[in-house]
N, CA, C and O atoms as a GROMACS GRO file, in nm:
protein
  260
    1MET      N    1   9.403  11.352  11.551
    1MET     CA    2   9.410  11.206  11.559
    1MET      C    3   9.594  11.211  11.549
    1MET      O    4   9.690  11.243  11.480
    2GLU      N    5   9.540  11.137  11.710
    2GLU     CA    6   9.700  11.131  11.806
    2GLU      C    7   9.824  11.084  11.722
    2GLU      O    8   9.907  11.163  11.678
    3HIS      N    9   9.830  10.945  11.702
    3HIS     CA   10   9.933  10.853  11.658
    3HIS      C   11   9.924  10.799  11.488
    3HIS      O   12   9.936  10.680  11.456
    4PRO      N   13   9.902  10.916  11.387
    4PRO     CA   14   9.838  10.811  11.259
    4PRO      C   15   9.990  10.765  11.221
    4PRO      O   16  10.037  10.777  11.108
    5ILE      N   17  10.038  10.726  11.300
    5ILE     CA   18  10.181  10.624  11.260
    5ILE      C   19  10.194  10.516  11.328
    5ILE      O   20  10.228  10.534  11.444
    6ALA      N   21  10.174  10.364  11.281
    6ALA     CA   22  10.238  10.329  11.487
    6ALA      C   23  10.270  10.149  11.384
    6ALA      O   24  10.288  10.097  11.274
    7THR      N   25  10.256  10.128  11.521
    7THR     CA   26  10.315   9.972  11.532
    7THR      C   27  10.246   9.876  11.558
    7THR      O   28  10.288   9.858  11.672
    8SER      N   29  10.164   9.789  11.541
    8SER     CA   30  10.064   9.654  11.566
    8SER      C   31  10.083   9.667  11.736
    8SER      O   32   9.999   9.669  11.826
    9GLY      N   33  10.193   9.673  11.738
    9GLY     CA   34  10.242   9.657  11.943
    9GLY      C   35  10.213   9.756  11.946
    9GLY      O   36  10.096   9.766  11.984
   10SER      N   37  10.281   9.890  11.916
   10SER     CA   38  10.165  10.003  11.958
   10SER      C   39  10.016  10.033  12.029
   10SER      O   40   9.977  10.105  12.121
   11LEU      N   41   9.958   9.940  11.937
   11LEU     CA   42   9.767   9.914  11.957
   11LEU      C   43   9.744   9.817  11.999
   11LEU      O   44   9.626   9.783  12.004
   12VAL      N   45   9.845   9.730  12.047
   12VAL     CA   46   9.792   9.591  12.152
   12VAL      C   47   9.825   9.651  12.252
   12VAL      O   48   9.738   9.666  12.338
   13GLU      N   49   9.952   9.702  12.276
   13GLU     CA   50   9.930   9.891  12.462
   13GLU      C   51   9.824   9.917  12.448
   13GLU      O   52   9.739   9.850  12.507
   14LYS      N   53   9.789  10.013  12.373
   14LYS     CA   54   9.720  10.145  12.360
   14LYS      C   55   9.534  10.035  12.451
   14LYS      O   56   9.472  10.027  12.557
   15THR      N   57   9.534   9.980  12.310
   15THR     CA   58   9.360   9.863  12.312
   15THR      C   59   9.314   9.796  12.414
   15THR      O   60   9.200   9.812  12.457
   16GLY      N   61   9.425   9.690  12.476
   16GLY     CA   62   9.375   9.610  12.562
   16GLY      C   63   9.362   9.454  12.421
   16GLY      O   64   9.319   9.339  12.431
   17ILE      N   65   9.422   9.527  12.308
   17ILE     CA   66   9.320   9.409  12.203
   17ILE      C   67   9.456   9.307  12.177
   17ILE      O   68   9.558   9.362  12.218
   18THR      N   69   9.480   9.171  12.116
   18THR     CA   70   9.544   9.022  12.157
   18THR      C   71   9.588   9.086  11.972
   18THR      O   72   9.541   9.154  11.881
   19PRO      N   73   9.740   8.982  12.019
   19PRO     CA   74   9.791   9.100  11.883
   19PRO      C   75   9.743   9.031  11.721
   19PRO      O   76   9.751   9.076  11.607
   20ALA      N   77   9.680   8.871  11.791
   20ALA     CA   78   9.651   8.831  11.650
   20ALA      C   79   9.514   8.913  11.575
   20ALA      O   80   9.491   8.924  11.454
   21THR      N   81   9.411   8.981  11.727
   21THR     CA   82   9.339   9.023  11.675
   21THR      C   83   9.408   9.172  11.545
   21THR      O   84   9.418   9.185  11.423
   22VAL      N   85   9.432   9.238  11.648
   22VAL     CA   86   9.500   9.316  11.644
   22VAL      C   87   9.597   9.337  11.462
   22VAL      O   88   9.604   9.438  11.391
   23ASN      N   89   9.658   9.190  11.437
   23ASN     CA   90   9.681   9.202  11.303
   23ASN      C   91   9.614   9.206  11.209
   23ASN      O   92   9.635   9.287  11.119
   24LYS      N   93   9.496   9.100  11.204
   24LYS     CA   94   9.441   9.066  11.153
   24LYS      C   95   9.334   9.200  11.086
   24LYS      O   96   9.317   9.206  10.964
   25ALA      N   97   9.266   9.303  11.183
   25ALA     CA   98   9.228   9.435  11.211
   25ALA      C   99   9.284   9.497  11.128
   25ALA      O  100   9.223   9.556  11.039
   26LEU      N  101   9.448   9.496  11.141
   26LEU     CA  102   9.544   9.542  11.016
   26LEU      C  103   9.513   9.514  10.918
   26LEU      O  104   9.481   9.596  10.832
   27GLY      N  105   9.514   9.366  10.899
   27GLY     CA  106   9.503   9.361  10.743
   27GLY      C  107   9.435   9.352  10.648
   27GLY      O  108   9.471   9.333  10.532
   28HIS      N  109   9.296   9.368  10.702
   28HIS     CA  110   9.175   9.465  10.696
   28HIS      C  111   9.159   9.532  10.645
   28HIS      O  112   9.125   9.539  10.527
   29LEU      N  113   9.188   9.638  10.758
   29LEU     CA  114   9.230   9.759  10.682
   29LEU      C  115   9.278   9.811  10.602
   29LEU      O  116   9.253   9.920  10.551
   30GLU      N  117   9.353   9.739  10.583
   30GLU     CA  118   9.502   9.764  10.472
   30GLU      C  119   9.417   9.723  10.322
   30GLU      O  120   9.435   9.775  10.212
   31GLN      N  121   9.354   9.652  10.345
   31GLN     CA  122   9.242   9.583  10.227
   31GLN      C  123   9.210   9.669  10.183
   31GLN      O  124   9.248   9.715  10.075
   32PHE      N  125   9.104   9.729  10.283
   32PHE     CA  126   9.021   9.875  10.213
   32PHE      C  127   9.043   9.954  10.229
   32PHE      O  128   8.951  10.032  10.258
   33GLY      N  129   9.208  10.015  10.225
   33GLY     CA  130   9.321  10.152  10.189
   33GLY      C  131   9.279  10.197  10.290
   33GLY      O  132   9.272  10.318  10.266
   34ILE      N  133   9.232  10.176  10.426
   34ILE     CA  134   9.239  10.305  10.522
   34ILE      C  135   9.366  10.334  10.589
   34ILE      O  136   9.409  10.440  10.635
   35VAL      N  137   9.424  10.197  10.583
   35VAL     CA  138   9.544  10.232  10.642
   35VAL      C  139   9.742  10.191  10.566
   35VAL      O  140   9.740  10.087  10.500
   36LYS      N  141   9.792  10.215  10.568
   36LYS     CA  142   9.912  10.202  10.484
   36LYS      C  143  10.056  10.143  10.535
   36LYS      O  144  10.135  10.207  10.604
   37GLU      N  145  10.078   9.989  10.482
   37GLU     CA  146  10.258   9.964  10.592
   37GLU      C  147  10.365   9.951  10.498
   37GLU      O  148  10.394   9.886  10.397
   38LEU      N  149  10.424  10.062  10.589
   38LEU     CA  150  10.525  10.126  10.516
   38LEU      C  151  10.641   9.994  10.526
   38LEU      O  152  10.714   9.960  10.433
   39THR      N  153  10.639   9.946  10.632
   39THR     CA  154  10.795   9.890  10.650
   39THR      C  155  10.802   9.676  10.587
   39THR      O  156  10.878   9.585  10.618
   40ALA      N  157  10.692   9.683  10.504
   40ALA     CA  158  10.728   9.517  10.380
   40ALA      C  159  10.850   9.455  10.459
   40ALA      O  160  10.958   9.421  10.411
   41TRP      N  161  10.802   9.446  10.617
   41TRP     CA  162  10.872   9.400  10.713
   41TRP      C  163  10.731   9.271  10.813
   41TRP      O  164  10.618   9.292  10.858
   42LYS      N  165  10.804   9.169  10.808
   42LYS     CA  166  10.726   9.036  10.847
   42LYS      C  167  10.690   9.060  10.992
   42LYS      O  168  10.605   8.990  11.048
   43ARG      N  169  10.768   9.177  11.068
   43ARG     CA  170  10.760   9.200  11.236
   43ARG      C  171  10.771   9.324  11.230
   43ARG      O  172  10.795   9.388  11.127
   44ASN      N  173  10.754   9.368  11.338
   44ASN     CA  174  10.742   9.470  11.350
   44ASN      C  175  10.737   9.603  11.285
   44ASN      O  176  10.794   9.710  11.306
   45ARG      N  177  10.606   9.541  11.154
   45ARG     CA  178  10.546   9.623  11.110
   45ARG      C  179  10.488   9.799  11.166
   45ARG      O  180  10.441   9.822  11.277
   46LEU      N  181  10.512   9.915  11.042
   46LEU     CA  182  10.414  10.015  11.091
   46LEU      C  183  10.361  10.066  11.036
   46LEU      O  184  10.431  10.118  10.949
   47PHE      N  185  10.193  10.107  11.022
   47PHE     CA  186  10.107  10.175  10.961
   47PHE      C  187  10.120  10.275  10.953
   47PHE      O  188  10.192  10.336  11.033
   48SER      N  189  10.067  10.325  10.871
   48SER     CA  190  10.006  10.460  10.823
   48SER      C  191   9.926  10.542  10.824
   48SER      O  192   9.942  10.624  10.734
   49TYR      N  193   9.796  10.569  10.922
   49TYR     CA  194   9.676  10.593  10.897
   49TYR      C  195   9.644  10.667  10.745
   49TYR      O  196   9.565  10.760  10.729
   50ALA      N  197   9.726  10.602  10.640
   50ALA     CA  198   9.728  10.707  10.473
   50ALA      C  199   9.614  10.821  10.410
   50ALA      O  200   9.636  10.884  10.307
   51GLY      N  201   9.484  10.836  10.496
   51GLY     CA  202   9.394  10.916  10.447
   51GLY      C  203   9.457  11.098  10.543
   51GLY      O  204   9.457  11.221  10.538
   52TYR      N  205   9.485  11.017  10.592
   52TYR     CA  206   9.506  11.166  10.725
   52TYR      C  207   9.678  11.192  10.703
   52TYR      O  208   9.729  11.303  10.720
   53ILE      N  209   9.758  11.065  10.659
   53ILE     CA  210   9.864  11.150  10.586
   53ILE      C  211   9.897  11.226  10.500
   53ILE      O  212  10.004  11.287  10.506
   54GLU      N  213   9.792  11.240  10.376
   54GLU     CA  214   9.739  11.223  10.274
   54GLU      C  215   9.667  11.388  10.289
   54GLU      O  216   9.689  11.476  10.207
   55ILE      N  217   9.610  11.398  10.367
   55ILE     CA  218   9.517  11.561  10.444
   55ILE      C  219   9.652  11.628  10.476
   55ILE      O  220   9.665  11.724  10.400
   56MET      N  221   9.747  11.617  10.549
   56MET     CA  222   9.820  11.620  10.618
   56MET      C  223   9.930  11.662  10.527
   56MET      O  224   9.989  11.768  10.547
   57ASN      N  225   9.964  11.574  10.417
   57ASN     CA  226  10.065  11.698  10.284
   57ASN      C  227  10.044  11.779  10.158
   57ASN      O  228  10.093  11.813  10.051
   58ARG      N  229   9.943  11.788  10.238
   58ARG     CA  230   9.842  11.901  10.073
   58ARG      C  231   9.878  11.990  10.104
   58ARG      O  232   9.879  12.030  10.221
   59GLY      N  233   9.930  12.065   9.977
   59GLY     CA  234  10.034  12.174  10.005
   59GLY      C  235  10.104  12.148  10.064
   59GLY      O  236  10.100  12.202  10.174
   60THR      N  237  10.188  12.074  10.044
   60THR     CA  238  10.354  12.106  10.134
   60THR      C  239  10.480  12.101  10.022
   60THR      O  240  10.601  12.117  10.034
   61GLU      N  241  10.366  12.063   9.870
   61GLU     CA  242  10.507  12.014   9.791
   61GLU      C  243  10.564  12.104   9.712
   61GLU      O  244  10.494  12.183   9.650
   62LEU      N  245  10.686  12.104   9.702
   62LEU     CA  246  10.786  12.206   9.664
   62LEU      C  247  10.798  12.256   9.517
   62LEU      O  248  10.822  12.202   9.409
   63PRO      N  249  10.771  12.384   9.560
   63PRO     CA  250  10.734  12.488   9.356
   63PRO      C  251  10.781  12.374   9.270
   63PRO      O  252  10.852  12.286   9.320
   64GLY      N  253  10.758  12.371   9.189
   64GLY     CA  254  10.795  12.264   9.031
   64GLY      C  255  10.798  12.134   9.054
   64GLY      O  256  10.817  12.069   8.951
   65ARG      N  257  10.788  12.073   9.149
   65ARG     CA  258  10.817  11.959   9.158
   65ARG      C  259  10.660  11.868   9.134
   65ARG      O  260  10.658  11.745   9.138
   0.00000   0.00000   0.00000
């Protein structure tokens, strides 16, 4: 996974898909728990690929936490 965290704008640039389609797809992916919206902003929202981030964080917890 090259970019597990992205904005909808960066996805539009990378894919050439319209902003409306990207945002609709991100909404569906968020409903299914595949991506997670990180900012709670109305614009320039930041999304993460939740499963990938979860896998990368495994075993990185500090002892005693």
